[in-house]
Biopython code that builds the backbone (N, CA, C, O; Angstrom):
import numpy as np
from Bio.PDB.StructureBuilder import StructureBuilder

atoms = [
    (1, "MET", "N", (0.184, -30.884, -0.158)),
    (1, "MET", "CA", (1.250, -30.130, -0.760)),
    (1, "MET", "C", (0.970, -28.652, -0.499)),
    (1, "MET", "O", (-0.133, -28.162, -0.747)),
    (2, "LEU", "N", (1.964, -27.966, -0.006)),
    (2, "LEU", "CA", (1.868, -26.544, 0.307)),
    (2, "LEU", "C", (2.678, -25.781, -0.735)),
    (2, "LEU", "O", (3.823, -26.140, -1.009)),
    (3, "GLY", "N", (2.102, -24.738, -1.316)),
    (3, "GLY", "CA", (2.797, -23.979, -2.351)),
    (3, "GLY", "C", (2.829, -22.498, -2.066)),
    (3, "GLY", "O", (1.904, -21.941, -1.474)),
    (4, "CYS", "N", (3.908, -21.865, -2.496)),
    (4, "CYS", "CA", (4.058, -20.404, -2.437)),
    (4, "CYS", "C", (4.324, -19.934, -3.854)),
    (4, "CYS", "O", (5.157, -20.503, -4.560)),
    (5, "CYS", "N", (3.625, -18.908, -4.261)),
    (5, "CYS", "CA", (3.838, -18.359, -5.595)),
    (5, "CYS", "C", (3.828, -16.842, -5.498)),
    (5, "CYS", "O", (2.848, -16.244, -5.053)),
    (6, "VAL", "N", (4.922, -16.225, -5.917)),
    (6, "VAL", "CA", (4.997, -14.768, -5.933)),
    (6, "VAL", "C", (5.004, -14.248, -7.371)),
    (6, "VAL", "O", (5.248, -13.067, -7.618)),
    (7, "ALA", "N", (4.734, -15.143, -8.303)),
    (7, "ALA", "CA", (4.629, -14.778, -9.720)),
    (7, "ALA", "C", (3.155, -14.498, -10.050)),
    (7, "ALA", "O", (2.314, -14.424, -9.154)),
    (8, "SER", "N", (2.865, -14.346, -11.307)),
    (8, "SER", "CA", (1.505, -14.024, -11.758)),
    (8, "SER", "C", (0.542, -15.185, -11.529)),
    (8, "SER", "O", (0.952, -16.323, -11.298)),
    (9, "ASP", "N", (-0.761, -14.861, -11.600)),
    (9, "ASP", "CA", (-1.779, -15.901, -11.471)),
    (9, "ASP", "C", (-1.640, -16.943, -12.572)),
    (9, "ASP", "O", (-1.870, -18.128, -12.332)),
    (10, "GLU", "N", (-1.270, -16.519, -13.768)),
    (10, "GLU", "CA", (-1.096, -17.461, -14.880)),
    (10, "GLU", "C", (0.026, -18.451, -14.571)),
    (10, "GLU", "O", (-0.119, -19.647, -14.825)),
    (11, "VAL", "N", (1.126, -17.970, -14.035)),
    (11, "VAL", "CA", (2.241, -18.860, -13.669)),
    (11, "VAL", "C", (1.784, -19.832, -12.587)),
    (11, "VAL", "O", (2.111, -21.018, -12.646)),
    (12, "ARG", "N", (1.031, -19.344, -11.596)),
    (12, "ARG", "CA", (0.527, -20.220, -10.542)),
    (12, "ARG", "C", (-0.399, -21.290, -11.111)),
    (12, "ARG", "O", (-0.305, -22.458, -10.732)),
    (13, "ARG", "N", (-1.295, -20.898, -12.019)),
    (13, "ARG", "CA", (-2.211, -21.880, -12.625)),
    (13, "ARG", "C", (-1.439, -22.928, -13.430)),
    (13, "ARG", "O", (-1.755, -24.116, -13.373)),
    (14, "ARG", "N", (-0.437, -22.487, -14.173)),
    (14, "ARG", "CA", (0.370, -23.430, -14.956)),
    (14, "ARG", "C", (1.114, -24.383, -14.027)),
    (14, "ARG", "O", (1.164, -25.587, -14.280)),
    (15, "ALA", "N", (1.694, -23.850, -12.952)),
    (15, "ALA", "CA", (2.389, -24.702, -11.980)),
    (15, "ALA", "C", (1.421, -25.699, -11.351)),
    (15, "ALA", "O", (1.759, -26.867, -11.155)),
    (16, "GLN", "N", (0.221, -25.232, -11.037)),
    (16, "GLN", "CA", (-0.771, -26.121, -10.426)),
    (16, "GLN", "C", (-1.129, -27.266, -11.376)),
    (16, "GLN", "O", (-1.197, -28.422, -10.958)),
    (17, "ARG", "N", (-1.356, -26.948, -12.646)),
    (17, "ARG", "CA", (-1.677, -28.019, -13.615)),
    (17, "ARG", "C", (-0.549, -29.054, -13.667)),
    (17, "ARG", "O", (-0.805, -30.258, -13.666)),
    (18, "GLN", "N", (0.690, -28.581, -13.712)),
    (18, "GLN", "CA", (1.827, -29.500, -13.798)),
    (18, "GLN", "C", (1.978, -30.327, -12.530)),
    (18, "GLN", "O", (2.288, -31.516, -12.596)),
    (19, "ILE", "N", (1.759, -29.705, -11.377)),
    (19, "ILE", "CA", (1.864, -30.430, -10.107)),
    (19, "ILE", "C", (0.797, -31.507, -10.029)),
    (19, "ILE", "O", (1.087, -32.647, -9.665)),
    (20, "VAL", "N", (-0.431, -31.155, -10.367)),
    (20, "VAL", "CA", (-1.537, -32.119, -10.308)),
    (20, "VAL", "C", (-1.273, -33.285, -11.262)),
    (20, "VAL", "O", (-1.522, -34.439, -10.913)),
    (21, "GLU", "N", (-0.776, -32.991, -12.454)),
    (21, "GLU", "CA", (-0.459, -34.060, -13.415)),
    (21, "GLU", "C", (0.654, -34.964, -12.888)),
    (21, "GLU", "O", (0.563, -36.188, -12.990)),
    (22, "HIS", "N", (1.683, -34.376, -12.337)),
    (22, "HIS", "CA", (2.850, -35.141, -11.888)),
    (22, "HIS", "C", (2.579, -35.914, -10.601)),
    (22, "HIS", "O", (3.099, -37.017, -10.429)),
    (23, "TRP", "N", (1.777, -35.361, -9.697)),
    (23, "TRP", "CA", (1.549, -35.979, -8.399)),
    (23, "TRP", "C", (0.181, -36.645, -8.300)),
    (23, "TRP", "O", (-0.457, -36.613, -7.248)),
    (24, "ASP", "N", (-0.263, -37.245, -9.392)),
    (24, "ASP", "CA", (-1.494, -38.043, -9.407)),
    (24, "ASP", "C", (-2.706, -37.324, -8.819)),
    (24, "ASP", "O", (-3.449, -37.898, -8.022)),
    (25, "GLY", "N", (-2.901, -36.076, -9.213)),
    (25, "GLY", "CA", (-4.095, -35.354, -8.828)),
    (25, "GLY", "C", (-4.023, -34.624, -7.503)),
    (25, "GLY", "O", (-5.011, -34.028, -7.074)),
    (26, "LEU", "N", (-2.865, -34.658, -6.841)),
    (26, "LEU", "CA", (-2.735, -33.971, -5.553)),
    (26, "LEU", "C", (-2.640, -32.460, -5.797)),
    (26, "LEU", "O", (-1.633, -31.981, -6.318)),
    (27, "PRO", "N", (-3.681, -31.710, -5.424)),
    (27, "PRO", "CA", (-3.638, -30.264, -5.669)),
    (27, "PRO", "C", (-2.868, -29.541, -4.566)),
    (27, "PRO", "O", (-3.020, -29.871, -3.389)),
    (28, "PRO", "N", (-2.051, -28.570, -4.930)),
    (28, "PRO", "CA", (-1.353, -27.805, -3.900)),
    (28, "PRO", "C", (-2.321, -26.871, -3.170)),
    (28, "PRO", "O", (-3.289, -26.381, -3.752)),
    (29, "GLN", "N", (-2.048, -26.640, -1.916)),
    (29, "GLN", "CA", (-2.757, -25.639, -1.130)),
    (29, "GLN", "C", (-1.867, -24.400, -1.155)),
    (29, "GLN", "O", (-0.772, -24.415, -0.593)),
    (30, "TRP", "N", (-2.321, -23.342, -1.793)),
    (30, "TRP", "CA", (-1.497, -22.148, -1.975)),
    (30, "TRP", "C", (-1.571, -21.266, -0.735)),
    (30, "TRP", "O", (-2.656, -20.942, -0.254)),
    (31, "VAL", "N", (-0.417, -20.888, -0.231)),
    (31, "VAL", "CA", (-0.337, -20.009, 0.933)),
    (31, "VAL", "C", (-0.789, -18.606, 0.537)),
    (31, "VAL", "O", (-0.453, -18.109, -0.538)),
    (32, "VAL", "N", (-1.548, -17.984, 1.418)),
    (32, "VAL", "CA", (-1.920, -16.579, 1.287)),
    (32, "VAL", "C", (-1.447, -15.904, 2.561)),
    (32, "VAL", "O", (-1.794, -16.342, 3.658)),
    (33, "SER", "N", (-0.670, -14.857, 2.436)),
    (33, "SER", "CA", (-0.196, -14.150, 3.625)),
    (33, "SER", "C", (-1.392, -13.589, 4.376)),
    (33, "SER", "O", (-2.284, -12.979, 3.786)),
    (34, "SER", "N", (-1.398, -13.804, 5.685)),
    (34, "SER", "CA", (-2.535, -13.415, 6.516)),
    (34, "SER", "C", (-2.092, -12.449, 7.616)),
    (34, "SER", "O", (-0.911, -12.124, 7.742)),
    (35, "GLU", "N", (-3.053, -12.005, 8.394)),
    (35, "GLU", "CA", (-2.760, -11.074, 9.482)),
    (35, "GLU", "C", (-1.889, -11.720, 10.554)),
    (35, "GLU", "O", (-1.035, -11.062, 11.148)),
    (36, "SER", "N", (-2.108, -13.010, 10.796)),
    (36, "SER", "CA", (-1.280, -13.730, 11.765)),
    (36, "SER", "C", (-1.327, -15.223, 11.449)),
    (36, "SER", "O", (-2.279, -15.726, 10.853)),
    (37, "GLU", "N", (-0.270, -15.910, 11.868)),
    (37, "GLU", "CA", (-0.183, -17.359, 11.659)),
    (37, "GLU", "C", (0.947, -17.891, 12.529)),
    (37, "GLU", "O", (2.029, -17.306, 12.583)),
    (38, "GLY", "N", (0.692, -18.994, 13.200)),
    (38, "GLY", "CA", (1.745, -19.667, 13.957)),
    (38, "GLY", "C", (2.417, -18.804, 15.011)),
    (38, "GLY", "O", (3.596, -18.991, 15.311)),
    (39, "GLY", "N", (1.675, -17.862, 15.574)),
    (39, "GLY", "CA", (2.246, -16.997, 16.595)),
    (39, "GLY", "C", (2.964, -15.772, 16.063)),
    (39, "GLY", "O", (3.516, -14.989, 16.836)),
    (40, "LEU", "N", (2.960, -15.600, 14.759)),
    (40, "LEU", "CA", (3.620, -14.461, 14.121)),
    (40, "LEU", "C", (2.557, -13.492, 13.621)),
    (40, "LEU", "O", (1.534, -13.917, 13.083)),
    (41, "THR", "N", (2.789, -12.194, 13.793)),
    (41, "THR", "CA", (1.862, -11.167, 13.348)),
    (41, "THR", "C", (2.460, -10.426, 12.161)),
    (41, "THR", "O", (3.591, -9.944, 12.222)),
    (42, "ASN", "N", (1.699, -10.343, 11.096)),
    (42, "ASN", "CA", (2.115, -9.655, 9.879)),
    (42, "ASN", "C", (1.954, -8.155, 10.091)),
    (42, "ASN", "O", (0.865, -7.690, 10.428)),
    (43, "GLY", "N", (3.020, -7.400, 9.899)),
    (43, "GLY", "CA", (2.981, -5.963, 10.125)),
    (43, "GLY", "C", (2.512, -5.144, 8.942)),
    (43, "GLY", "O", (2.445, -3.919, 9.034)),
    (44, "TYR", "N", (2.182, -5.792, 7.823)),
    (44, "TYR", "CA", (1.725, -5.050, 6.644)),
    (44, "TYR", "C", (0.316, -4.506, 6.870)),
    (44, "TYR", "O", (-0.520, -5.165, 7.488)),
    (45, "GLU", "N", (0.063, -3.317, 6.373)),
    (45, "GLU", "CA", (-1.275, -2.736, 6.451)),
    (45, "GLU", "C", (-2.279, -3.613, 5.700)),
    (45, "GLU", "O", (-3.406, -3.809, 6.156)),
    (46, "VAL", "N", (-1.864, -4.134, 4.557)),
    (46, "VAL", "CA", (-2.661, -5.095, 3.788)),
    (46, "VAL", "C", (-1.861, -6.407, 3.807)),
    (46, "VAL", "O", (-0.989, -6.606, 2.962)),
    (47, "PRO", "N", (-2.148, -7.300, 4.761)),
    (47, "PRO", "CA", (-1.334, -8.496, 4.957)),
    (47, "PRO", "C", (-1.105, -9.339, 3.700)),
    (47, "PRO", "O", (-0.028, -9.913, 3.537)),
    (48, "SER", "N", (-2.082, -9.422, 2.822)),
    (48, "SER", "CA", (-1.950, -10.273, 1.627)),
    (48, "SER", "C", (-0.920, -9.740, 0.636)),
    (48, "SER", "O", (-0.567, -10.447, -0.308)),
    (49, "ARG", "N", (-0.427, -8.515, 0.820)),
    (49, "ARG", "CA", (0.579, -7.956, -0.089)),
    (49, "ARG", "C", (1.989, -8.441, 0.230)),
    (49, "ARG", "O", (2.902, -8.255, -0.575)),
    (50, "LEU", "N", (2.175, -9.057, 1.390)),
    (50, "LEU", "CA", (3.475, -9.617, 1.742)),
    (50, "LEU", "C", (3.680, -10.902, 0.950)),
    (50, "LEU", "O", (2.799, -11.762, 0.934)),
    (51, "GLY", "N", (4.815, -11.044, 0.302)),
    (51, "GLY", "CA", (5.100, -12.254, -0.478)),
    (51, "GLY", "C", (5.007, -13.507, 0.374)),
    (51, "GLY", "O", (5.539, -13.566, 1.482)),
    (52, "THR", "N", (4.330, -14.497, -0.158)),
    (52, "THR", "CA", (4.126, -15.727, 0.609)),
    (52, "THR", "C", (5.427, -16.447, 0.915)),
    (52, "THR", "O", (5.538, -17.104, 1.950)),
    (53, "ASP", "N", (6.415, -16.335, 0.031)),
    (53, "ASP", "CA", (7.699, -16.970, 0.312)),
    (53, "ASP", "C", (8.339, -16.368, 1.555)),
    (53, "ASP", "O", (8.899, -17.087, 2.383)),
    (54, "ARG", "N", (8.255, -15.055, 1.681)),
    (54, "ARG", "CA", (8.797, -14.369, 2.851)),
    (54, "ARG", "C", (8.000, -14.734, 4.099)),
    (54, "ARG", "O", (8.584, -14.977, 5.155)),
    (55, "TRP", "N", (6.671, -14.774, 3.990)),
    (55, "TRP", "CA", (5.792, -15.076, 5.111)),
    (55, "TRP", "C", (6.063, -16.474, 5.662)),
    (55, "TRP", "O", (6.203, -16.654, 6.872)),
    (56, "VAL", "N", (6.136, -17.457, 4.772)),
    (56, "VAL", "CA", (6.379, -18.838, 5.194)),
    (56, "VAL", "C", (7.761, -18.976, 5.846)),
    (56, "VAL", "O", (7.905, -19.692, 6.837)),
    (57, "ALA", "N", (8.774, -18.300, 5.299)),
    (57, "ALA", "CA", (10.114, -18.362, 5.887)),
    (57, "ALA", "C", (10.119, -17.786, 7.305)),
    (57, "ALA", "O", (10.758, -18.338, 8.201)),
    (58, "MET", "N", (9.407, -16.682, 7.504)),
    (58, "MET", "CA", (9.360, -16.078, 8.839)),
    (58, "MET", "C", (8.617, -16.958, 9.829)),
    (58, "MET", "O", (9.048, -17.103, 10.973)),
    (59, "ILE", "N", (7.498, -17.552, 9.402)),
    (59, "ILE", "CA", (6.743, -18.448, 10.287)),
    (59, "ILE", "C", (7.628, -19.627, 10.693)),
    (59, "ILE", "O", (7.673, -20.005, 11.864)),
    (60, "GLY", "N", (8.324, -20.199, 9.724)),
    (60, "GLY", "CA", (9.212, -21.324, 10.016)),
    (60, "GLY", "C", (10.331, -20.951, 10.973)),
    (60, "GLY", "O", (10.629, -21.701, 11.903)),
    (61, "ALA", "N", (10.950, -19.801, 10.754)),
    (61, "ALA", "CA", (12.044, -19.353, 11.631)),
    (61, "ALA", "C", (11.536, -19.097, 13.045)),
    (61, "ALA", "O", (12.189, -19.465, 14.021)),
    (62, "TRP", "N", (10.363, -18.461, 13.153)),
    (62, "TRP", "CA", (9.782, -18.163, 14.463)),
    (62, "TRP", "C", (9.466, -19.455, 15.221)),
    (62, "TRP", "O", (9.779, -19.580, 16.405)),
    (63, "GLN", "N", (8.848, -20.409, 14.532)),
    (63, "GLN", "CA", (8.506, -21.679, 15.178)),
    (63, "GLN", "C", (9.763, -22.456, 15.574)),
    (63, "GLN", "O", (9.815, -23.055, 16.648)),
    (64, "ARG", "N", (10.765, -22.443, 14.710)),
    (64, "ARG", "CA", (12.016, -23.149, 15.035)),
    (64, "ARG", "C", (12.666, -22.548, 16.278)),
    (64, "ARG", "O", (13.136, -23.276, 17.153)),
    (65, "MET", "N", (12.691, -21.222, 16.352)),
    (65, "MET", "CA", (13.297, -20.571, 17.514)),
    (65, "MET", "C", (12.501, -20.899, 18.783)),
    (65, "MET", "O", (13.094, -21.100, 19.843)),
    (66, "LYS", "N", (11.179, -20.955, 18.690)),
    (66, "LYS", "CA", (10.361, -21.305, 19.852)),
    (66, "LYS", "C", (10.681, -22.727, 20.321)),
    (66, "LYS", "O", (10.773, -22.978, 21.522)),
    (67, "ILE", "N", (10.848, -23.648, 19.382)),
    (67, "ILE", "CA", (11.181, -25.032, 19.735)),
    (67, "ILE", "C", (12.563, -25.097, 20.371)),
    (67, "ILE", "O", (12.749, -25.772, 21.383)),
    (68, "GLN", "N", (13.531, -24.401, 19.788)),
    (68, "GLN", "CA", (14.895, -24.429, 20.327)),
    (68, "GLN", "C", (14.963, -23.839, 21.732)),
    (68, "GLN", "O", (15.794, -24.249, 22.543)),
    (69, "ARG", "N", (14.109, -22.897, 22.011)),
    (69, "ARG", "CA", (14.121, -22.242, 23.321)),
    (69, "ARG", "C", (13.135, -22.894, 24.293)),
    (69, "ARG", "O", (12.857, -22.343, 25.358)),
    (70, "SER", "N", (12.616, -24.051, 23.931)),
    (70, "SER", "CA", (11.729, -24.849, 24.782)),
    (70, "SER", "C", (10.590, -24.043, 25.396)),
    (70, "SER", "O", (10.373, -24.080, 26.607)),
    (71, "GLY", "N", (9.866, -23.315, 24.552)),
    (71, "GLY", "CA", (8.698, -22.598, 25.023)),
    (71, "GLY", "C", (8.975, -21.223, 25.596)),
    (71, "GLY", "O", (8.036, -20.472, 25.858)),
    (72, "GLN", "N", (10.244, -20.867, 25.800)),
    (72, "GLN", "CA", (10.571, -19.518, 26.270)),
    (72, "GLN", "C", (10.306, -18.522, 25.148)),
    (72, "GLN", "O", (10.239, -18.896, 23.977)),
    (73, "THR", "N", (10.157, -17.264, 25.512)),
    (73, "THR", "CA", (9.956, -16.231, 24.502)),
    (73, "THR", "C", (11.196, -16.131, 23.625)),
    (73, "THR", "O", (12.297, -15.933, 24.138)),
    (74, "PRO", "N", (11.035, -16.266, 22.312)),
    (74, "PRO", "CA", (12.189, -16.134, 21.423)),
    (74, "PRO", "C", (12.732, -14.710, 21.434)),
    (74, "PRO", "O", (11.995, -13.764, 21.715)),
    (75, "PRO", "N", (14.014, -14.556, 21.132)),
    (75, "PRO", "CA", (14.579, -13.221, 21.003)),
    (75, "PRO", "C", (14.135, -12.607, 19.673)),
    (75, "PRO", "O", (13.571, -13.310, 18.835)),
    (76, "PRO", "N", (14.375, -11.319, 19.467)),
    (76, "PRO", "CA", (14.115, -10.750, 18.140)),
    (76, "PRO", "C", (14.910, -11.532, 17.094)),
    (76, "PRO", "O", (15.999, -12.033, 17.373)),
    (77, "LEU", "N", (14.353, -11.628, 15.894)),
    (77, "LEU", "CA", (14.998, -12.410, 14.838)),
    (77, "LEU", "C", (15.222, -11.580, 13.584)),
    (77, "LEU", "O", (14.475, -10.648, 13.286)),
    (78, "ILE", "N", (16.261, -11.941, 12.867)),
    (78, "ILE", "CA", (16.482, -11.480, 11.505)),
    (78, "ILE", "C", (16.434, -12.742, 10.650)),
    (78, "ILE", "O", (17.154, -13.702, 10.923)),
    (79, "VAL", "N", (15.595, -12.748, 9.621)),
    (79, "VAL", "CA", (15.474, -13.890, 8.718)),
    (79, "VAL", "C", (15.986, -13.432, 7.352)),
    (79, "VAL", "O", (15.445, -12.497, 6.761)),
    (80, "ALA", "N", (17.024, -14.092, 6.859)),
    (80, "ALA", "CA", (17.591, -13.744, 5.558)),
    (80, "ALA", "C", (17.454, -14.921, 4.612)),
    (80, "ALA", "O", (17.751, -16.059, 4.977)),
    (81, "MET", "N", (17.005, -14.649, 3.400)),
    (81, "MET", "CA", (16.927, -15.665, 2.344)),
    (81, "MET", "C", (17.727, -15.140, 1.153)),
    (81, "MET", "O", (17.608, -13.981, 0.758)),
    (82, "VAL", "N", (18.537, -16.026, 0.601)),
    (82, "VAL", "CA", (19.372, -15.640, -0.533)),
    (82, "VAL", "C", (19.035, -16.546, -1.703)),
    (82, "VAL", "O", (19.146, -17.769, -1.613)),
    (83, "GLY", "N", (18.625, -15.937, -2.788)),
    (83, "GLY", "CA", (18.282, -16.672, -4.000)),
    (83, "GLY", "C", (18.403, -15.713, -5.167)),
    (83, "GLY", "O", (19.408, -15.014, -5.295)),
    (84, "THR", "N", (17.391, -15.674, -6.017)),
    (84, "THR", "CA", (17.377, -14.716, -7.118)),
    (84, "THR", "C", (17.443, -13.298, -6.563)),
    (84, "THR", "O", (18.053, -12.411, -7.159)),
    (85, "ALA", "N", (16.810, -13.102, -5.422)),
    (85, "ALA", "CA", (16.897, -11.847, -4.681)),
    (85, "ALA", "C", (17.329, -12.189, -3.252)),
    (85, "ALA", "O", (17.300, -13.351, -2.847)),
    (86, "VAL", "N", (17.724, -11.180, -2.509)),
    (86, "VAL", "CA", (18.034, -11.344, -1.092)),
    (86, "VAL", "C", (16.925, -10.642, -0.314)),
    (86, "VAL", "O", (16.620, -9.475, -0.559)),
    (87, "THR", "N", (16.330, -11.372, 0.625)),
    (87, "THR", "CA", (15.332, -10.747, 1.491)),
    (87, "THR", "C", (15.830, -10.820, 2.923)),
    (87, "THR", "O", (16.406, -11.822, 3.347)),
    (88, "VAL", "N", (15.599, -9.746, 3.658)),
    (88, "VAL", "CA", (15.992, -9.666, 5.060)),
    (88, "VAL", "C", (14.785, -9.150, 5.824)),
    (88, "VAL", "O", (14.262, -8.079, 5.515)),
    (89, "GLU", "N", (14.341, -9.911, 6.823)),
    (89, "GLU", "CA", (13.129, -9.585, 7.574)),
    (89, "GLU", "C", (13.459, -9.416, 9.050)),
    (89, "GLU", "O", (14.331, -10.112, 9.571)),
    (90, "ALA", "N", (12.782, -8.512, 9.723)),
    (90, "ALA", "CA", (12.966, -8.290, 11.159)),
    (90, "ALA", "C", (11.687, -8.667, 11.907)),
    (90, "ALA", "O", (10.587, -8.265, 11.529)),
    (91, "ILE", "N", (11.857, -9.444, 12.971)),
    (91, "ILE", "CA", (10.743, -9.878, 13.827)),
    (91, "ILE", "C", (11.104, -9.523, 15.261)),
    (91, "ILE", "O", (12.201, -9.841, 15.719)),
    (92, "ASP", "N", (10.197, -8.871, 15.971)),
    (92, "ASP", "CA", (10.499, -8.519, 17.367)),
    (92, "ASP", "C", (10.250, -9.710, 18.297)),
    (92, "ASP", "O", (9.778, -10.760, 17.860)),
    (93, "GLN", "N", (10.570, -9.538, 19.573)),
    (93, "GLN", "CA", (10.470, -10.629, 20.552)),
    (93, "GLN", "C", (9.035, -11.067, 20.807)),
    (93, "GLN", "O", (8.808, -12.112, 21.417)),
    (94, "ASN", "N", (8.056, -10.274, 20.345)),
    (94, "ASN", "CA", (6.654, -10.648, 20.500)),
    (94, "ASN", "C", (6.084, -11.342, 19.267)),
    (94, "ASN", "O", (4.894, -11.654, 19.218)),
    (95, "GLY", "N", (6.933, -11.581, 18.274)),
    (95, "GLY", "CA", (6.474, -12.258, 17.069)),
    (95, "GLY", "C", (5.805, -11.334, 16.067)),
    (95, "GLY", "O", (4.991, -11.782, 15.259)),
    (96, "ARG", "N", (6.136, -10.059, 16.110)),
    (96, "ARG", "CA", (5.575, -9.102, 15.153)),
    (96, "ARG", "C", (6.600, -8.811, 14.068)),
    (96, "ARG", "O", (7.728, -8.406, 14.347)),
    (97, "PHE", "N", (6.184, -9.028, 12.819)),
    (97, "PHE", "CA", (7.031, -8.700, 11.670)),
    (97, "PHE", "C", (7.097, -7.180, 11.572)),
    (97, "PHE", "O", (6.074, -6.513, 11.422)),
    (98, "LEU", "N", (8.308, -6.641, 11.656)),
    (98, "LEU", "CA", (8.507, -5.196, 11.690)),
    (98, "LEU", "C", (8.742, -4.597, 10.310)),
    (98, "LEU", "O", (8.540, -3.401, 10.103)),
    (99, "GLY", "N", (9.162, -5.420, 9.378)),
    (99, "GLY", "CA", (9.469, -4.935, 8.028)),
    (99, "GLY", "C", (10.717, -5.631, 7.527)),
    (99, "GLY", "O", (11.348, -6.412, 8.239)),
    (100, "GLY", "N", (11.052, -5.333, 6.297)),
    (100, "GLY", "CA", (12.207, -5.993, 5.721)),
    (100, "GLY", "C", (12.672, -5.298, 4.460)),
    (100, "GLY", "O", (12.181, -4.233, 4.084)),
    (101, "LEU", "N", (13.637, -5.939, 3.818)),
    (101, "LEU", "CA", (14.235, -5.426, 2.601)),
    (101, "LEU", "C", (14.239, -6.509, 1.541)),
    (101, "LEU", "O", (14.349, -7.696, 1.851)),
    (102, "ILE", "N", (14.119, -6.097, 0.296)),
    (102, "ILE", "CA", (14.329, -6.991, -0.837)),
    (102, "ILE", "C", (15.429, -6.354, -1.667)),
    (102, "ILE", "O", (15.301, -5.219, -2.127)),
    (103, "LEU", "N", (16.514, -7.099, -1.853)),
    (103, "LEU", "CA", (17.655, -6.597, -2.601)),
    (103, "LEU", "C", (17.862, -7.442, -3.856)),
    (103, "LEU", "O", (17.675, -8.659, -3.818)),
    (104, "PRO", "N", (18.249, -6.805, -4.979)),
    (104, "PRO", "CA", (18.478, -7.590, -6.210)),
    (104, "PRO", "C", (19.699, -8.494, -6.103)),
    (104, "PRO", "O", (20.021, -9.212, -7.051)),
]
sb = StructureBuilder()
sb.init_structure("model")
sb.init_model(0)
sb.init_chain("A")
sb.init_seg("    ")
for serial, (resi, resn, name, xyz) in enumerate(atoms, 1):
    if name == "N":
        sb.init_residue(resn, " ", resi, " ")
    sb.init_atom(name, np.array(xyz, "f"), 0.0, 1.0, " ", f" {name:<3s}", serial, name[0])
structure = sb.get_structure()
């Protein structure tokens, strides 16, 4: 089980307890934003400060585009997520996260 948590450590711990109880002891592996993953480079000076939900969405979009283009270099991407907030991320053709926006 893969988990993303952008809330407090207490919320993450509570979610983990509930997940483990509900899924017969299966502990989630919590994503931590890193310098690079899956061919994508995190442009943050401190990579772990990028929200894991945003990081995972960008990795998924980048990998999907690579698959759709059958190994060719993907074009630059814009990744938008709409939920409680709207996030918009920019990725260049080399897989470098250039920055983004978080809107209420």
